[in-house]
C-alpha positions in Angstrom: 5.7 13.5 5.8 2.3 14.6 3.8 4.6 16.0 1.1 6.3 12.8 0.4 3.0 11.1 0.7 1.5 13.6 -2.1 4.5 13.0 -4.5 4.2 9.3 -3.8 0.6 9.1 -4.7 0.4 11.7 -7.7 3.5 9.3 -9.3 1.7 6.0 -8.6 -1.0 7.2 -11.1 1.5 6.4 -14.0 3.1 3.7 -12.4 -0.4 1.7 -11.3 -3.2 3.2 -13.0 -6.3 4.7 -11.1 -8.4 2.7 -13.6 -7.2 -0.7 -11.9 -9.8 -0.1 -9.8 -12.3 -1.8 -11.5 -13.4 -3.9 -9.3 -16.6 -1.8 -7.8 -20.1 -3.6 -8.3 -21.7 -2.0 -11.8 -25.2 -2.0 -9.7 -24.1 0.5 -7.2 -25.7 3.6 -7.5 -24.4 5.9 -4.8 -22.0 8.4 -6.3 -19.8 10.8 -4.5 -18.8 13.1 -7.1 -19.7 14.0 -10.4 -17.2 15.3 -13.4 -18.8 16.9 -16.6 -21.7 14.3 -15.9 -19.2 11.2 -15.1 -19.9 9.6 -11.9 -17.5 8.4 -9.1 -19.5 5.8 -7.1 -18.9 5.2 -3.3 -17.4 1.4 -3.7 -15.2 2.5 -6.5 -13.5 5.5 -3.7 -13.7 2.3 -1.0 -11.3 0.4 -3.3 -8.8 2.7 -4.2 -8.6 3.9 -1.0 -7.8 1.0 0.3 -5.6 0.1 -2.5 -3.7 3.7 -2.4 -3.4 2.7 1.4 -1.6 -0.5 0.9 0.7 1.1 -1.6 1.7 3.7 0.7 2.9 1.1 3.4 4.2 -1.0 1.3 7.0 2.0 0.2 7.0 3.2 4.0 9.9 2.0 6.2 9.3 -1.7 8.2 9.3 0.3 11.5 6.0 2.6 10.0 2.8 1.6 11.9 -0.6 2.9 10.5 -2.1 2.6 13.8 0.6 4.9 15.4 -0.7 8.1 12.9 -3.3 10.1 13.8 -6.9 10.3 11.8 -5.5 13.4 9.8 -2.9 11.2 8.2 -5.9 8.9 7.1 -8.0 11.8 5.8 -5.1 13.3 4.1 -4.8 10.2 2.2 -8.6 9.9 1.1 -8.5 13.4 -0.1 -5.2 12.3 -2.0 -7.5 8.9 -3.2 -10.2 11.4 -4.7 -7.8 13.7 -6.2 -6.3 10.8 -7.8 -10.1 9.3 -9.2 -10.9 12.9 -10.2 -7.8 12.8 -12.5 -8.1 9.4 -13.8 -11.7 10.4 -15.1 -10.5 14.3 -16.7 -7.7 12.6 -18.3 -9.5 9.7 -19.8 -12.1 12.3 -21.3 -9.7 14.7 -22.4 -8.2 11.7 -24.4 -11.6 11.3 -26.2 -11.5 15.4 -26.9 -7.6 14.9 -28.3 -9.2 11.6 -30.6 -6.7 9.2 -29.0 -8.3 5.5 -30.0 -7.7 2.1 -29.0 -8.6 -1.1 -31.0 -10.7 -4.0 -29.1 -8.1 -6.0 -30.2 -5.7 -3.9 -28.0 -8.1 -3.9 -25.0 -8.1 -8.0 -25.4 -4.7 -8.0 -25.3 -4.6 -5.7 -22.0 -7.3 -8.1 -20.4 -5.0 -11.0 -21.4 -1.7 -9.6 -19.9 -3.5 -9.1 -16.5 -1.7 -11.0 -13.7 -5.0 -11.9 -11.9 -6.5 -13.9 -15.2 -3.0 -15.6 -15.6 -2.1 -19.3 -14.3 1.6 -20.4 -15.0 2.2 -16.9 -17.0 -0.5 -17.5 -19.1 -4.3 -16.3 -19.7 -6.9 -18.6 -17.7 -10.6 -18.0 -19.2 -11.9 -20.1 -16.1 -10.4 -17.1 -13.8 -11.5 -14.5 -16.0 -15.0 -15.8 -15.8 -14.6 -16.4 -12.0 -14.1 -12.9 -11.8 -16.7 -10.9 -13.5 -19.3 -14.0 -11.6 -17.6 -13.3 -8.2 -17.9 -9.1 -8.9 -20.8 -9.0 -10.4 -19.9 -7.1 -13.8 -20.0 -7.9 -16.9 -17.6 -8.2 -19.4 -18.4 -4.9 -20.9 -17.9 -2.8 -18.3 -14.5 -4.6 -17.5 -13.3 -3.9 -21.0 -14.7 -0.3 -20.9 -12.4 0.3 -17.5 -9.4 -1.5 -19.3 -9.9 1.2 -22.3 -10.1 4.2 -19.8 -6.9 2.9 -18.1 -5.6 2.5 -21.0 -5.9 5.9 -22.6 -5.1 7.4 -19.5 -1.7 6.3 -19.8 -1.4 7.2 -23.6 -2.4 10.7 -22.6 0.2 11.0 -19.9 2.9 9.3 -22.1 2.1 12.3 -24.7 2.8 15.1 -22.4 6.1 13.3 -20.3 9.4 14.2 -21.8 11.6 11.8 -23.3 14.5 13.8 -24.6 17.9 14.2 -23.4 19.4 16.9 -21.1 22.7 18.4 -22.6 25.4 16.8 -21.6 27.0 19.5 -19.6 23.9 19.8 -17.7 23.7 16.1 -17.1 27.4 16.1 -15.9 26.4 19.2 -13.6 23.6 17.3 -11.9 25.7 14.1 -11.5 28.4 16.0 -9.8 26.1 18.1 -7.3 24.0 14.7 -6.6 27.1 12.1 -6.1 29.2 15.1 -4.1 30.9 13.6 -1.3 32.3 15.2 1.9 34.4 14.5 4.7 33.4 15.1 8.3 33.8 14.8 12.0 31.2 15.1 14.5 31.0 15.7 18.2 28.0 14.6 20.5 26.6 16.3 23.7 24.0 13.9 24.8 21.1 15.4 26.6 19.8 12.8 28.6 23.6 12.3 30.3 23.5 16.0 30.6 19.8 15.8 32.4 20.8 13.1 34.9 22.9 15.8 36.6 20.0 18.1 37.3 18.5 19.1 40.7 15.2 19.9 40.7 14.0 21.3 43.9 10.1 20.8 45.7 9.7 24.7 45.1 10.4 24.4 41.1 7.9 21.4 40.9 5.2 22.9 43.4 5.1 26.2 40.6 5.8 24.0 37.5 2.5 22.3 38.3 0.5 25.4 39.3 1.7 27.5 35.7 0.9 24.2 33.7 -2.1 22.1 35.0 -2.9 21.4 31.6 0.0 18.8 31.4 -1.6 16.6 34.3 -4.6 15.9 33.0 -6.3 12.4 33.4 -7.1 10.2 30.6 -10.7 10.3 29.6 -12.3 6.5 30.6 -15.6 5.1 28.8 -17.3 2.3 29.1 -19.7 1.0 26.3 -21.9 -1.5 24.6 -22.0 -2.1 21.2 -22.9 -4.2 18.1 -20.6 -4.8 15.5 -22.0 -5.3 11.7 -19.8 -6.1 8.9 -20.1 -8.6 5.7 -18.0 -11.7 7.0 -20.3 -11.7 10.3 -23.4 -12.6 8.0 -21.9 -15.7 6.7 -23.0 -17.6 9.8 -26.5 -19.1 9.2 -26.8 -18.6 5.8 -28.7 -21.9 4.0 -27.5 -22.1 0.3 -28.3 -25.6 -0.5 -31.3 -24.9 -2.8 -29.9 -21.4 -4.3 -26.8 -23.4 -5.1 -28.2 -26.2 -7.8 -30.5 -23.1 -8.8 -27.5 -21.0 -9.8 -25.9 -23.9 -11.2 -28.3 -24.2 -13.8 -28.4 -20.6 -14.6 -24.8 -20.1 -15.2 -23.8 -24.0 -16.5 -21.9 -22.1 -19.2 -19.2 -20.9 -16.6 -18.2 -23.7 -15.0 -16.6 -25.7 -17.5 -13.3 -27.7 -17.9 -11.1 -26.7 -21.0 -10.0 -29.1 -23.6 -6.5 -30.3 -22.8 -4.3 -33.0 -24.2 -2.0 -35.7 -22.5 1.7 -36.0 -23.8 4.9 -38.0 -23.3 8.4 -36.9 -24.6 11.8 -37.7 -25.3 14.6 -35.6 -25.4 18.1 -35.9 -27.0 21.4 -34.3 -27.2 22.1 -34.2 -30.5 20.3 -34.7 -34.1 22.2 -38.2 -34.3 20.8 -39.6 -31.1 17.3 -38.3 -31.9 17.4 -39.6 -35.7 18.5 -43.0 -33.9 15.3 -42.8 -31.5 13.2 -42.4 -34.6 14.3 -45.1 -36.2 13.8 -47.4 -32.8 10.4 -46.1 -32.4 9.3 -47.3 -36.2 10.7 -50.3 -35.3 8.1 -51.4 -32.5 10.4 -50.1 -29.4 7.9 -48.9 -26.6 8.4 -45.1 -26.2 8.1 -45.3 -22.4 11.2 -47.8 -21.9 13.4 -45.5 -24.4 12.4 -42.3 -22.7 13.3 -43.7 -19.4 16.7 -45.5 -20.8 17.5 -42.1 -23.3 15.9 -39.1 -22.2 18.4 -36.4 -21.1 15.5 -34.8 -19.5 15.4 -35.9 -16.0 12.0 -35.0 -15.0 9.8 -36.3 -17.6 12.3 -39.7 -18.1 11.7 -40.8 -14.6 7.6 -40.8 -15.3 8.8 -42.9 -18.5 8.8 -39.7 -20.5 5.5 -38.1 -19.3 4.9 -34.6 -19.4 1.1 -34.7 -18.3 -2.1 -32.9 -19.1 -1.4 -29.2 -21.3 -4.6 -27.2 -21.6 -4.9 -26.8 -25.5 -5.4 -22.9 -25.0 -2.1 -22.7 -23.2 0.0 -25.4 -25.6 3.9 -24.3 -25.8 4.7 -23.1 -29.3 7.1 -26.2 -29.6 4.4 -28.4 -28.9 2.0 -26.6 -31.4 5.0 -26.9 -34.3 4.8 -30.8 -33.7 0.9 -31.1 -35.0 -0.2 -33.9 -33.3 -3.8 -35.0 -34.0 -4.3 -38.7 -33.5 -3.9 -40.6 -30.3 -0.8 -42.3 -30.2 0.9 -40.5 -32.8 4.6 -39.4 -32.6 6.1 -36.4 -33.7 9.1 -35.6 -36.5 12.5 -34.3 -34.6 12.1 -30.9 -33.5 14.7 -28.9 -32.4 14.5 -26.3 -29.3 17.2 -24.6 -27.6 20.0 -27.0 -29.1 18.1 -29.9 -27.5 16.2 -32.2 -30.2 12.4 -33.4 -28.8 10.5 -36.3 -29.7 6.7 -35.9 -28.8 3.9 -38.4 -28.3 0.3 -37.6 -27.9 -1.0 -40.0 -26.0 -4.3 -38.9 -24.7 -7.1 -35.7 -25.7 -10.5 -34.8 -23.5 -12.5 -31.9 -24.9 -14.4 -29.1 -23.7 -16.8 -30.5 -20.8 -19.0 -29.0 -18.5 -18.2 -29.2 -14.6 -21.1 -31.1 -12.8 -22.8 -29.5 -9.8 -20.7 -31.4 -7.2 -17.2 -30.2 -9.2 -18.7 -26.9 -9.3 -20.5 -26.4 -5.8 -17.8 -25.2 -3.6 -17.0 -22.0 -6.6 -20.7 -21.4 -6.5 -20.9 -21.5 -2.6 -18.2 -18.9 -2.4 -20.1 -16.7 -5.2 -23.7 -17.2 -3.3 -21.7 -16.5 0.1 -20.4 -13.2 -1.0 -23.9 -12.0 -3.0 -26.1 -13.0 -0.1 -23.7 -12.0 3.0 -23.7 -8.7 1.0 -27.6 -8.1 0.7 -28.0 -9.3 4.5 -25.5 -6.9 5.6 -27.2 -4.0 3.7 -30.7 -4.8 5.0 -29.7 -4.8 8.3 -27.5 -1.5 7.6 -30.5 0.1 5.9 -32.6 -1.2 9.3 -30.1 0.8 11.9 -29.8 4.1 9.6 -33.5 4.4 9.9 -33.9 3.6 13.4 -31.1 6.5 14.3 -33.3 8.7 12.8 -35.7 8.4 15.7 -32.8 8.9 18.3 -33.8 5.3 19.9 -32.5 4.5 22.8 -32.9 0.8 22.5 -31.3 0.6 18.9 -29.2 -2.2 20.2 -31.7 -4.0 21.9 -34.2 -3.9 18.7 -31.3 -5.1 16.5 -30.1 -7.8 18.6 -33.9 -9.0 19.0 -34.7 -8.6 15.1 -31.4 -10.0 13.5 -30.1 -11.9 16.5 -26.4 -10.1 16.9 -24.7 -10.1 20.0 -24.1 -7.1 22.0 -20.5 -7.1 23.4 -20.1 -4.8 26.5 -16.3 -3.2 28.1 -14.5 -2.8 30.9 -13.0 0.9 31.5 -11.2 2.0 28.9 -8.7 5.1 28.2 -9.0 7.6 25.3 -5.7 6.9 23.9 -6.0 2.7 25.0 -9.3 1.1 23.3 -9.9 -2.6 22.9 -8.9 -4.3 19.9 -11.8 -5.0 18.5 -13.2 -1.5 18.1 -9.8 0.1 18.1 -10.8 2.5 15.0 -10.1 6.4 14.8 -14.1 6.9 14.0 -14.8 5.1 17.1 -12.8 6.8 19.4 -13.7 10.5 18.1 -17.2 9.7 18.7 -16.9 8.4 22.3 -14.5 10.5 23.3 -16.2 14.3 21.6 -16.4 17.6 23.3 -20.2 17.3 23.6 -20.2 13.9 25.8 -17.1 15.3 27.6 -19.3 18.4 28.9 -22.8 16.9 28.8 -22.7 13.1 29.9 -24.8 12.7 32.8 -27.2 9.9 33.9 -30.4 12.2 32.9 -29.3 12.9 29.0 -27.2 9.4 28.3 -30.4 7.6 27.1 -30.8 10.5 24.4 -27.1 12.0 23.3 -24.9 8.8 23.9 -26.0 6.2 21.3 -25.0 6.3 17.8 -23.7 5.1 14.4 -20.2 4.9 13.4 -19.6 3.6 9.9 -15.3 2.6 9.4 -16.0 1.7 5.6 -18.4 0.5 3.3 -18.2 -2.8 4.7 -18.1 -2.0 8.5 -20.0 -0.1 11.3 -20.4 -0.4 14.8 -24.0 0.5 17.2 -22.6 2.1 20.2 -23.9 3.4 23.2 -21.8 4.6 25.6 -22.8 3.3 29.3 -20.6 5.5 31.3 -17.7 8.3 31.2 -15.0 9.7 33.3 -14.2 13.0 32.3 -10.5 14.3 32.3 -9.3 16.0 35.5 -6.0 17.5 37.0 -4.3 14.9 38.8 -2.9 15.8 42.4 0.6 16.6 42.6 1.7 13.8 44.5 0.9 11.3 41.6 2.8 13.2 38.8 5.7 14.4 40.6 8.4 12.2 38.9 6.8 13.6 35.8 7.4 16.8 36.7 10.8 16.2 37.6 11.5 14.8 34.2 10.1 17.6 32.4 12.1 20.3 34.7 15.3 18.4 34.5 15.1 17.9 30.7 14.5 21.7 30.3 17.5 22.7 31.9 19.6 19.7 30.3 19.0 21.5 27.1 19.8 24.8 28.3 23.2 23.6 29.6 23.6 21.4 26.4 22.9 24.8 24.2 25.4 26.3 26.5 28.1 23.9 26.4 27.8 23.7 22.6 28.2 27.5 22.0 31.3 27.9 24.4 32.8 24.6 22.3 31.7 26.2 18.8 33.3 29.7 19.9 36.6 27.7 20.6 36.7 25.9 17.9 36.2 29.3 15.5 38.9 31.2 17.5 41.6 28.5 18.4 44.3 27.9 15.5 44.5 24.5 16.3 42.3 22.8 14.0 43.1 19.4 15.2 42.2 19.9 18.6 39.7 17.1 19.2 38.4 16.7 23.0 36.8 19.5 25.0 35.4 20.0 28.8 32.3 19.7 29.7 29.2 19.7 32.5 29.5 15.9 31.7 33.3 15.4 31.4 35.5 15.0 28.5 34.3 14.6 25.2 35.5 14.0 22.0 34.8 14.3 17.9 34.4 10.9 16.3 37.0 10.2 13.9 36.3 11.1 10.2 34.0 9.6 7.9 33.1 10.6 4.1 29.3 10.8 3.3 27.3 11.3 0.3 24.7 13.4 -0.8 23.1 10.6 -2.1 22.9 8.3 0.5 22.0 10.5 3.4 18.2 10.9 4.2 16.9 14.5 3.8 15.8 14.2 7.2 18.9 13.3 8.7 20.8 15.9 10.7 23.7 14.8 8.7 21.9 16.5 5.5 23.2 20.0 7.2 26.8 19.4 5.7 26.0 20.2 2.3 24.6 23.3 3.5 28.1 24.0 4.7 30.8 26.1 2.7 34.9 25.4 3.2 37.7 27.5 1.8 40.4 24.2 2.4 41.1 21.7 4.4 43.4 24.1 7.0 40.4 25.8 7.5 37.6 23.6 8.3 34.1 24.6 8.9 31.3 24.3 11.7 27.6 24.0 12.7 25.8 23.1 15.1 22.2 21.4 15.0 20.0 19.0 16.9 19.1 15.5 16.3 15.6 14.2 16.4 16.1 13.4 20.1 17.3 16.8 21.2 21.1 15.5 21.0 23.6 18.6 20.1 25.6 17.7 16.9 28.7 20.1 16.3 29.6 19.3 13.0 33.4 19.7 11.5 33.2 19.8 7.7 37.1 19.1 6.9 37.0 18.4 2.9 34.9 18.3 -0.2 35.7 15.6 -2.7 35.3 16.1 -6.0 35.2 13.2 -8.3 34.2 13.1 -11.8 30.8 11.2 -12.3 30.7 7.8 -13.5 29.0 7.1 -16.9 25.9 5.7 -14.8 26.1 8.0 -12.2 25.3 11.1 -15.0 22.7 8.7 -16.7 21.0 8.3 -13.3 21.4 12.1 -12.6 19.7 13.0 -16.2 16.7 10.5 -15.7 16.1 12.2 -11.9 15.9 15.7 -14.0 13.5 14.1 -16.6 11.5 12.9 -14.1 11.1 15.7 -12.1 10.2 17.9 -15.1 7.7 15.2 -16.0 6.0 15.8 -12.7 5.6 19.5 -13.4 4.4 18.9 -16.6 1.6 16.6 -15.4 0.9 18.9 -12.4 0.3 22.0 -15.2 -1.7 19.4 -17.1 -3.9 18.4 -14.0 -4.1 22.1 -12.8 -5.4 23.0 -16.6 -8.3 19.9 -17.0 -9.3 20.9 -13.4 -10.0 24.8 -14.4 -12.3 24.1 -17.1 -14.0 21.1 -15.4 -17.6 21.2 -14.1 -17.3 19.3 -10.9 -20.7 18.3 -8.4 -19.2 16.6 -5.4 -21.1 15.6 -2.3 -20.4 15.8 1.0 -17.9 13.1 2.1 -17.8 12.7 6.0 -13.8 11.2 6.5 
């Protein structure tokens, strides 16, 4: 699993670019690592992690649930993300060393092409300015990040191989990649075997005595807590007075862009278009002609109207009409086999939005800013108070900031309430110290603490009561013991039957024999099927078929393996299909080989840069 994640993360540098994490607040001062003097801040790391987590989940199967996996997986991805940010910084520094440059015009082009600044496929200045305002960064900072990302990609592109493989090499790899094999499988289902097993009272008693750790009860706890997050600070924020002051200071950002209102008549032939121009010159109504003769169904329904279009985003076909005056009608314009006539109906110059028009957007900006300020103020208070081991931190915080204290019922260590279901919370509550030391006498000192989930969420937790794990009485776990012993017996019986059948197959001259006797009765090979190396997942037990050899169809080969549920599978390899790969398959094979080569080259580059870099890393608690 981790190897696959690592590959996914490293390759995503080239596909997405770490430099796309430019949303951090440029006033942030807390850095987590310094690379050759250049700092990476905590907020950059946090946003990078959230994006990488999204990238990871998006590329996993639907049935993969993040919460089902332990903290080790999340910590592993955090380490990979930190490495990725370091790599991006090193590549950026290396690009400067190589003298790779990028023009200001290219940076502007990159910014204009970013989807977050576009509306209907076009660059939208309002989105751009609003983005800068919301995220409290300057255009210069954004340009610097875009430049860094662009240079990073340039360095990587210069190292990537783009030459072709020799045709013979591509062909051989394609033959290997797209090879097909014919197989039959025989399954010994372990659960059916398990149903036939007998377990005595003596066996269960002995198992219970020998393996008491398997029958420990779950640890339980009851807690009180305060949840601190930015969203909860939205409440009780009075922004009315500040909204207008903010508007006055930033009015230049809140504008209505200049725009024109157009109408159009579309004709299918130049002859019809010339006739329409003649009618318009004679004083016929544009609206009536459009409604009656235009072949564009959408504008014809509205008497030719195509509506308001911002001047900055005018289609080239309208720009070419060169309409300057209200009521002016264009010449005939040929466009994609049609003949168009435009009219400029109205025009509005750039104007500043009124306060009322801007109020909703201003409110959102201030809400985010003020709630963040309030959050960090409370957070600072909490972190200072906890240094004094304050047993009444919950009450102090509640009183000072009017925050609610929540109290839970008893819950088990594997079943936390949804509101606190985080690995960090679980680790704090059920730590070994609490397990060993929790008593009424010392709980005031040891069982209150701060648990930070991320930069925008933390909990103050006080453990009110705790129940340690203990070995459950045998009468409560008899069913579990029975299942464990019967499964072990079934496993051994399946193994015995499997080896016996395999010996028969290898020694019997009748290679077409399909049915065999076992403890669960008759079992048979399934019908022959063809599998492809390309289509079989490497985690599948069927992939073992591609490690088998065969001399001819009259002399099949066999292997015995277990699947994920411990069923025993006997694979019978009957034939290897050696087909000449198609042109498309050869191209795909060649592409995959080059991609693997490029990955090796990229790893070598990073190793070189790492080994010569001066890196100062602060301690991070994952």
